[in-house]
C-alpha positions in Angstrom: 100.8 101.6 116.7 100.4 105.2 116.6 102.6 105.7 113.6 100.3 103.3 111.5 97.4 105.2 112.8 99.1 108.5 111.6 99.7 106.9 108.4 96.0 105.6 107.8 94.9 109.2 108.5 97.2 110.4 105.9 96.0 108.0 103.5 92.5 108.8 104.1 93.2 112.3 103.4 94.7 111.6 100.0 91.9 109.3 99.3 89.3 111.9 100.3 90.8 114.2 97.6 90.6 111.6 94.7 88.1 112.4 92.1 84.7 110.4 93.0 85.3 107.9 89.9 88.2 106.5 91.2 87.4 106.7 95.0 84.3 104.4 93.7 86.4 102.1 91.8 88.6 101.5 94.9 85.7 101.2 97.1 84.1 98.5 95.0 87.1 96.6 93.4 86.3 92.9 93.6 89.5 92.3 95.6 91.9 94.4 98.0 94.2 96.4 96.0 98.0 95.7 95.7 100.2 98.8 95.0 100.7 97.8 91.3 96.8 97.5 90.6 96.3 100.7 92.4 98.3 102.4 90.2 96.8 101.0 87.1 93.4 102.2 88.4 95.0 105.7 89.4 96.3 106.3 85.9 93.1 104.5 84.3 91.0 107.5 86.2 93.4 110.4 85.8 95.1 110.4 89.0 98.6 108.7 88.6 100.2 110.7 91.0 98.4 109.4 94.4 100.7 106.3 94.3 103.8 108.9 94.4 102.3 111.1 97.1 101.7 108.2 99.3 105.4 106.8 98.4 106.7 110.3 98.9 105.0 110.5 102.7 106.4 107.0 103.3 109.7 107.8 102.3 109.8 111.1 104.5 108.3 108.8 107.4 111.3 106.4 107.1 114.1 108.8 106.6 112.7 110.5 109.5 113.1 107.0 111.6 109.4 106.8 112.0 108.7 103.3 110.5 
């Protein structure tokens, strides 16, 4: 459970750095966003590297055997 909490903190840190229009679009999406929809939203709002950053953190975590 601690690993999940750490990941959520990392995701929130990335989220807090996003441009305000992108944060609003994510917060007010009519349905929870799957990764593909989130990627499209990020590209539309000029933050296409957000998923890459998250995926890199997940890969590093997996490579370390933490999840």
